[in-house]
LUMKE-115424 format. One record per residue: residue number from 1; chain; residue in one letter; y, z, x of N, C-alpha, C in turn. Coordinates in Angstrom, 2 decimals, m for minus. Example, Ala and Ser with C-alpha at 12.3 -4.5 7.8 and 13.67 -1.06 7.14 Angstrom:
% LUMKE-115424
PT;1;A;A;m5.69;7.80;13.19;m4.50;7.80;12.30;m3.30;7.80;13.20
PT;2;A;S;m2.25;7.08;12.85;m1.06;7.14;13.67;0.03;7.87;12.90
//
This chain:
% LUMKE-115424
PT;1;A;X;149.36;178.06;111.69;148.43;177.76;112.70;147.45;176.61;112.59
PT;2;A;X;147.06;176.34;111.38;146.25;175.19;111.14;146.83;173.91;111.47
PT;3;A;X;148.15;173.79;111.04;148.61;172.43;111.34;148.99;172.20;112.96
PT;4;A;X;149.29;173.32;113.66;149.34;173.38;115.05;147.96;172.97;115.96
PT;5;A;X;146.85;173.46;115.17;145.52;172.95;115.85;145.24;171.79;115.60
PT;6;A;X;145.54;171.28;114.43;145.45;169.87;114.16;146.08;168.83;114.98
PT;7;A;X;147.60;169.37;115.06;148.33;168.60;116.16;147.70;168.60;117.51
PT;8;A;X;147.22;169.60;117.81;146.88;169.79;119.28;145.52;168.92;119.22
PT;9;A;X;144.71;169.12;118.29;143.43;168.21;118.51;143.75;166.78;118.39
PT;10;A;X;144.73;166.21;117.56;145.11;165.00;117.43;145.61;164.42;118.87
PT;11;A;X;146.61;165.39;119.48;147.14;164.96;120.79;146.18;164.84;122.03
PT;12;A;X;145.01;165.72;121.98;144.00;165.53;122.74;143.14;164.26;122.82
PT;13;A;X;142.99;163.86;121.36;142.23;162.80;121.13;142.72;161.60;121.64
PT;14;A;X;144.15;161.65;121.44;145.02;160.49;121.60;145.08;160.28;123.22
PT;15;A;X;145.35;161.52;123.90;145.38;161.56;125.48;143.90;161.05;126.04
PT;16;A;X;142.72;161.60;125.48;141.38;161.29;125.82;141.38;159.55;125.71
PT;17;A;X;141.86;159.08;124.56;141.61;157.60;124.40;142.49;157.00;125.28
PT;18;A;X;143.67;157.32;125.60;144.47;156.72;126.57;143.92;156.63;128.08
PT;19;A;X;143.34;157.67;128.34;142.61;157.89;129.63;141.48;156.79;129.75
PT;20;A;X;140.55;156.74;128.70;139.65;155.80;128.78;139.89;154.33;128.77
PT;21;A;X;141.01;154.02;128.19;141.54;152.64;127.91;141.91;152.27;129.37
PT;22;A;X;142.79;153.46;130.19;143.29;152.86;131.46;142.16;153.15;132.56
PT;23;A;X;141.05;153.62;132.30;140.05;153.74;133.06;139.02;152.29;132.95
PT;24;A;X;139.15;151.87;131.87;138.44;150.48;131.53;139.17;149.51;132.05
PT;25;A;X;140.52;149.53;132.10;141.40;148.46;132.74;141.17;148.50;134.30
PT;26;A;X;141.17;149.68;134.71;141.03;149.99;136.26;139.77;149.29;136.80
PT;27;A;X;138.82;149.89;135.90;137.66;149.16;136.37;137.30;147.53;136.36
PT;28;A;X;138.01;147.08;135.25;138.02;145.79;135.24;138.82;144.79;136.51
PT;29;A;X;139.83;145.53;136.90;140.65;145.15;138.04;139.73;145.46;139.22
PT;30;A;X;139.07;146.44;139.42;138.32;146.64;140.36;136.89;145.37;140.50
PT;31;A;X;136.53;145.16;139.55;135.35;144.13;139.47;135.82;142.83;139.81
PT;32;A;X;137.26;142.37;139.35;137.71;141.19;139.34;138.07;140.96;140.92
PT;33;A;X;138.67;142.08;141.61;138.94;142.13;143.09;137.49;142.11;143.90
PT;34;A;X;136.63;142.68;143.63;135.31;142.64;144.36;134.77;141.24;144.15
PT;35;A;X;134.87;140.54;142.97;134.39;139.09;142.82;135.34;138.11;143.72
PT;36;A;X;136.44;138.50;143.97;137.16;137.69;144.61;136.85;137.85;146.21
PT;37;A;X;136.67;139.08;146.55;136.32;139.26;148.03;134.89;138.49;148.30
PT;38;A;X;133.89;138.79;147.14;132.53;137.99;147.39;132.79;136.61;147.63
PT;39;A;X;133.48;136.13;146.67;133.62;134.60;146.54;134.37;133.92;147.85
PT;40;A;X;135.30;134.81;148.41;136.15;134.38;149.52;135.40;134.52;150.80
PT;41;A;X;134.45;135.40;150.85;133.68;135.69;152.21;132.95;134.68;152.53
PT;42;A;X;132.93;134.42;154.03;132.10;133.50;154.70;130.72;133.75;154.68
PT;43;A;X;129.82;132.85;154.37;128.36;133.17;154.22;127.74;132.45;155.23
PT;44;A;X;127.20;133.50;156.16;126.31;132.94;157.50;124.88;133.42;157.06
PT;45;A;X;124.08;132.60;157.02;122.65;132.79;156.88;122.25;133.51;158.15
PT;46;A;X;121.05;134.46;158.09;120.75;134.98;159.22;119.39;134.39;159.80
PT;47;A;X;118.61;134.01;158.82;117.39;133.11;159.17;117.06;131.99;158.73
PT;48;A;X;116.15;131.26;159.42;115.82;129.92;158.88;114.65;130.19;158.09
PT;49;A;X;114.30;129.64;156.91;113.38;129.91;155.91;111.82;129.40;156.45
PT;50;A;X;111.11;130.05;155.97;109.74;129.48;156.31;109.25;128.13;156.32
PT;51;A;X;109.49;127.56;155.13;109.34;125.87;155.00;110.29;125.25;155.90
PT;52;A;X;111.57;125.63;156.25;112.18;124.72;157.10;111.65;125.07;158.50
PT;53;A;X;111.06;126.30;158.90;110.59;126.43;160.31;109.22;125.76;160.35
PT;54;A;X;108.46;125.46;159.24;107.26;124.60;159.42;107.46;123.11;159.64
PT;55;A;X;108.55;122.57;159.05;109.09;121.32;159.23;109.59;121.23;160.58
PT;56;A;X;110.37;122.12;161.06;110.91;121.84;162.60;109.89;122.19;163.65
PT;57;A;X;108.71;122.88;163.42;107.63;123.13;164.28;106.89;121.78;164.29
PT;58;A;X;106.84;120.94;163.06;106.35;119.76;163.05;106.97;118.77;164.08
PT;59;A;X;108.11;118.67;163.93;109.02;117.93;164.74;108.91;118.15;166.04
PT;60;A;X;109.05;119.33;166.54;108.97;119.87;167.73;107.46;119.49;168.39
PT;61;A;X;106.51;119.81;167.66;105.25;119.30;168.22;104.82;118.00;168.75
PT;62;A;X;105.79;117.04;168.13;105.89;115.75;168.70;106.39;115.46;169.83
PT;63;A;X;106.91;116.52;170.44;107.46;116.24;171.69;108.79;116.45;171.93
PT;64;A;X;109.72;116.45;170.82;111.00;116.87;170.93;111.53;118.25;171.41
PT;65;A;X;112.41;118.23;172.13;112.67;119.59;172.79;113.75;120.01;171.61
PT;66;A;X;114.62;119.37;171.04;115.73;120.03;169.88;115.61;119.09;168.64
PT;67;A;X;115.39;119.82;167.54;115.22;119.33;166.13;116.20;119.76;165.16
PT;68;A;X;116.92;118.88;164.44;117.69;119.34;163.24;117.35;118.87;161.93
PT;69;A;X;117.28;119.74;161.00;116.95;119.43;159.54;117.88;119.95;158.67
PT;70;A;X;118.27;119.29;157.58;118.37;117.98;157.54;119.39;117.23;158.47
PT;71;A;X;119.51;115.97;158.56;120.66;115.63;159.58;121.66;115.00;158.76
PT;72;A;X;121.58;114.64;157.42;122.70;114.58;156.56;122.61;115.41;155.11
PT;73;A;X;123.85;115.94;155.03;123.78;116.95;153.89;124.93;116.49;152.90
PT;74;A;X;124.87;116.69;151.66;125.79;116.87;150.64;126.34;118.00;150.35
PT;75;A;X;127.72;118.07;150.01;128.38;119.14;149.95;129.58;119.16;148.93
PT;76;A;X;129.82;120.19;147.99;130.70;120.05;147.17;132.01;120.71;147.80
PT;77;A;X;133.20;120.41;147.48;134.37;120.86;147.89;134.46;122.53;147.49
PT;78;A;X;134.67;123.45;148.53;134.51;124.77;147.92;133.04;125.35;148.19
PT;79;A;X;132.28;124.45;148.60;130.74;124.90;148.79;130.39;124.92;150.36
PT;80;A;X;129.16;124.76;150.46;128.48;125.01;151.72;127.52;123.80;151.99
PT;81;A;X;127.18;123.64;153.58;126.17;122.62;153.71;125.27;123.41;154.81
PT;82;A;X;124.01;123.49;154.65;123.08;124.02;155.55;122.31;123.36;156.25
PT;83;A;X;122.16;123.56;157.49;121.31;122.85;158.72;120.57;123.76;159.48
PT;84;A;X;119.23;123.43;159.88;118.29;124.38;160.62;118.18;123.55;161.96
PT;85;A;X;118.38;124.31;162.94;118.02;123.98;164.33;116.96;124.43;164.95
PT;86;A;X;115.99;123.71;165.54;114.68;124.11;166.36;115.08;123.74;167.59
PT;87;A;X;114.48;124.82;168.58;114.45;124.57;170.09;113.30;125.09;170.80
PT;88;A;X;112.71;123.96;171.42;111.43;124.39;171.98;111.49;124.25;173.37
PT;89;A;X;111.22;125.42;174.29;111.41;125.43;175.64;110.28;124.81;176.49
PT;90;A;X;110.47;123.86;176.92;109.48;123.04;177.76;109.67;123.00;179.40
PT;91;A;X;110.53;124.01;179.90;110.99;124.00;181.14;109.98;124.72;182.29
PT;92;A;X;108.97;125.28;181.72;108.04;125.89;182.65;108.16;127.56;182.93
PT;93;A;X;109.16;127.80;182.22;109.49;129.35;182.58;110.55;129.81;181.28
PT;94;A;X;110.47;131.12;181.13;111.61;131.55;180.44;112.80;131.26;180.67
PT;95;A;X;113.86;130.64;179.58;115.23;130.34;179.88;116.01;130.79;178.80
PT;96;A;X;117.32;130.66;179.09;118.28;131.01;178.05;119.04;129.93;177.43
PT;97;A;X;119.30;129.59;176.32;119.80;128.52;175.77;121.14;128.84;174.76
PT;98;A;X;122.08;128.00;174.87;123.27;128.10;173.96;123.50;126.84;173.29
PT;99;A;X;124.02;127.05;172.07;124.17;125.82;170.94;125.76;125.77;171.11
PT;100;A;X;126.18;124.44;170.91;127.66;124.12;170.87;127.69;123.08;169.96
PT;101;A;X;128.49;123.41;168.77;128.73;122.33;167.69;130.04;122.11;167.43
PT;102;A;X;130.55;120.68;167.46;132.07;120.53;167.10;132.16;119.51;166.29
PT;103;A;X;133.60;119.13;165.57;133.60;118.12;164.60;133.90;116.90;165.51
PT;104;A;X;133.62;115.78;165.07;134.17;114.48;165.49;135.60;114.38;165.43
PT;105;A;X;136.37;114.24;166.57;137.68;114.25;166.52;138.43;113.27;165.62
PT;106;A;X;137.61;112.17;165.35;138.19;111.04;164.59;138.38;111.33;163.28
PT;107;A;X;137.72;112.34;162.74;137.93;112.85;161.40;138.06;114.33;161.41
PT;108;A;X;139.35;114.67;161.83;139.55;116.20;161.62;139.54;116.87;160.42
PT;109;A;X;139.18;118.22;160.29;139.07;118.61;159.02;139.05;120.17;159.16
PT;110;A;X;139.26;120.89;158.10;139.36;122.43;158.12;137.88;122.93;157.73
PT;111;A;X;136.97;122.33;157.79;135.62;122.71;157.75;135.25;123.73;158.83
PT;112;A;X;134.77;124.85;158.50;134.36;125.97;159.28;132.94;125.95;159.63
PT;113;A;X;132.68;125.97;160.98;131.28;125.96;161.43;130.78;127.38;161.79
PT;114;A;X;129.78;127.89;161.05;129.28;129.35;161.10;127.79;129.10;161.56
PT;115;A;X;127.79;129.81;162.92;126.56;129.91;163.51;126.80;131.02;164.59
PT;116;A;X;125.60;131.50;165.36;125.54;132.21;166.43;125.26;131.29;167.61
PT;117;A;X;126.18;131.10;168.73;126.03;130.01;169.66;124.79;130.57;170.70
PT;118;A;X;124.50;131.83;170.69;123.48;132.34;171.60;124.17;133.27;172.57
PT;119;A;X;123.55;133.26;173.83;122.27;132.60;174.20;121.09;133.23;173.53
PT;120;A;X;120.14;132.37;173.41;119.03;132.60;172.93;117.85;132.48;174.20
PT;121;A;X;117.32;133.73;174.44;116.13;133.72;175.31;114.94;133.39;174.85
PT;122;A;X;114.33;132.20;175.18;113.01;131.78;174.80;112.03;131.42;175.87
PT;123;A;X;111.06;131.93;175.58;109.76;131.90;176.49;109.30;130.47;176.65
PT;124;A;X;108.35;130.33;177.72;107.88;129.01;178.01;107.14;128.82;176.80
PT;125;A;X;107.04;127.35;176.40;106.38;126.83;175.37;106.51;127.67;174.07
PT;126;A;X;107.68;128.34;173.75;108.04;128.98;172.69;108.99;128.45;171.78
PT;127;A;X;109.32;128.52;170.62;110.32;128.06;169.76;111.13;128.92;169.30
PT;128;A;X;112.50;128.50;169.07;113.33;129.31;168.20;114.02;128.50;167.33
PT;129;A;X;114.61;129.33;166.27;115.20;128.48;165.14;116.71;129.04;164.81
PT;130;A;X;117.61;128.11;164.63;119.07;128.73;164.39;119.32;128.21;163.23
PT;131;A;X;120.03;129.11;162.16;120.38;128.58;160.87;122.00;128.18;161.27
PT;132;A;X;122.39;126.96;160.74;123.88;126.59;160.95;124.27;126.42;159.53
PT;133;A;X;125.57;126.89;159.13;126.08;126.75;157.90;127.52;126.13;158.02
PT;134;A;X;127.93;125.07;157.32;129.13;124.50;157.36;130.01;124.91;156.01
PT;135;A;X;131.11;125.59;156.15;131.78;126.04;154.80;133.08;124.99;154.49
PT;136;A;X;132.82;124.33;153.31;133.98;123.33;153.34;134.81;123.77;152.10
PT;137;A;X;136.04;123.96;152.78;137.10;124.52;152.05;137.53;123.41;150.71
PT;138;A;X;138.02;124.06;149.55;138.31;123.25;148.44;139.44;122.19;148.48
PT;139;A;X;140.19;122.26;149.79;141.22;121.41;150.02;140.65;120.12;150.95
PT;140;A;X;139.48;120.22;151.08;138.83;119.37;152.25;138.84;117.79;151.11
PT;141;A;X;139.34;116.63;151.94;139.20;115.59;151.43;137.90;115.12;151.14
PT;142;A;X;137.79;114.37;150.37;136.26;113.54;150.04;136.01;112.79;151.07
PT;143;A;X;134.86;112.52;151.31;134.52;111.76;152.70;133.29;112.20;153.35
PT;144;A;X;133.11;111.29;154.63;131.92;111.70;155.56;132.56;112.47;156.73
PT;145;A;X;131.69;113.33;157.22;132.22;114.15;158.33;130.89;114.30;159.35
PT;146;A;X;131.32;113.82;160.51;130.39;113.80;161.58;130.68;114.83;162.49
PT;147;A;X;129.67;115.56;162.93;129.54;116.71;163.92;128.82;116.26;165.18
PT;148;A;X;128.98;116.91;166.30;128.22;116.87;167.63;127.54;118.14;167.85
PT;149;A;X;126.22;118.12;167.94;125.62;119.49;168.39;124.57;119.35;169.38
PT;150;A;X;124.83;120.15;170.44;124.40;120.32;171.76;123.54;121.46;172.07
PT;151;A;X;122.62;121.37;172.72;122.06;122.53;173.05;121.90;122.52;174.73
PT;152;A;X;122.03;123.63;175.50;122.30;123.71;176.77;121.46;124.98;177.39
PT;153;A;X;120.73;124.65;178.66;120.09;125.37;179.34;121.16;126.38;180.14
PT;154;A;X;121.30;127.58;179.44;122.26;128.37;179.97;122.03;129.16;181.19
PT;155;A;X;120.64;129.15;181.30;120.24;129.91;182.56;120.93;129.14;183.72
PT;156;A;X;120.69;127.88;184.02;121.01;126.92;185.04;122.31;126.59;185.08
PT;157;A;X;123.02;126.80;183.71;124.50;126.04;183.69;125.63;126.58;184.70
PT;158;A;X;126.39;125.67;184.98;127.70;125.75;185.81;128.95;125.46;184.97
PT;159;A;X;129.71;126.71;184.74;130.74;126.55;184.05;130.42;126.02;182.46
PT;160;A;X;131.35;125.41;181.93;131.15;124.98;180.56;130.00;123.90;180.49
PT;161;A;X;128.77;124.09;180.18;127.86;123.22;180.46;127.93;121.83;179.41
PT;162;A;X;128.75;122.16;178.49;129.20;120.82;177.57;129.82;119.82;178.47
PT;163;A;X;130.88;120.40;179.33;131.90;119.56;179.82;131.67;119.43;181.19
PT;164;A;X;131.06;120.64;181.75;131.28;120.60;183.48;129.75;120.17;183.84
PT;165;A;X;128.73;120.39;183.15;127.55;120.19;183.69;126.49;119.43;182.52
PT;166;A;X;126.86;118.23;182.33;126.01;117.42;181.69;124.59;117.44;181.92
PT;167;A;X;124.13;117.64;183.00;122.68;117.62;183.20;122.03;118.95;182.71
PT;168;A;X;122.92;120.01;182.46;122.45;121.39;181.85;122.01;121.30;180.41
PT;169;A;X;122.58;119.97;179.72;122.17;119.62;178.27;120.77;119.72;178.38
PT;170;A;X;120.13;120.14;177.11;118.62;120.21;176.68;118.56;119.34;175.65
PT;171;A;X;117.63;118.49;175.69;117.09;117.58;174.51;118.25;116.85;173.94
PT;172;A;X;118.01;116.07;173.13;119.03;115.04;172.68;119.88;115.60;171.76
PT;173;A;X;121.29;115.07;171.93;122.20;115.53;171.07;122.05;115.15;169.69
PT;174;A;X;122.17;116.13;168.91;122.19;115.86;167.40;123.49;115.54;166.77
PT;175;A;X;123.51;114.88;165.61;124.71;114.33;165.00;124.46;114.81;163.46
PT;176;A;X;124.54;116.06;163.15;124.82;116.41;161.78;125.93;115.79;161.18
PT;177;A;X;125.69;115.31;159.79;126.67;114.74;159.07;126.83;115.35;157.59
PT;178;A;X;127.93;115.60;156.94;128.11;115.91;155.59;128.97;115.13;154.72
PT;179;A;X;128.58;114.73;153.46;129.15;113.97;152.66;129.86;114.88;151.72
PT;180;A;X;131.03;114.99;151.61;131.84;115.81;150.82;132.04;115.16;149.47
PT;181;A;X;131.68;115.80;148.42;131.78;115.00;147.13;133.25;115.49;146.35
//
């Protein structure tokens, strides 16, 4: 009887160790899988920081209707470039504005543009700030990439304000640029 108890306790201990080892392995795979998901997820900023808002307010207070900071950004392949857009409504009443950003067709690329195009309802003499993130895939070639950024008065727009209603464009076109290293 004594040897069967020992054998049973040894089997129980070995089974317990096997279960612990399998659990640790599964936990490691789970953590690795979550890390891949987090690394591969597109990151879109929700807000413009306070310091950037203060800088944009300073630019907009000089009479500019649309401002972008920075206008040139460096980015690593596999990384991100962040821009902040400020819009000041100077049209005499509350209006809706939309943002359109596209890459210069002379330098096509797989860079993803992440932002919320709007519409943004802005009261008269008020300002709104839009964060824009550019995701640079690892396969992107080194070089300089130029983008065109338009803001349109969506309230008075006819069709696609970027193509059909150039008079609906608001402020000056911005030309953000990224240098991929």
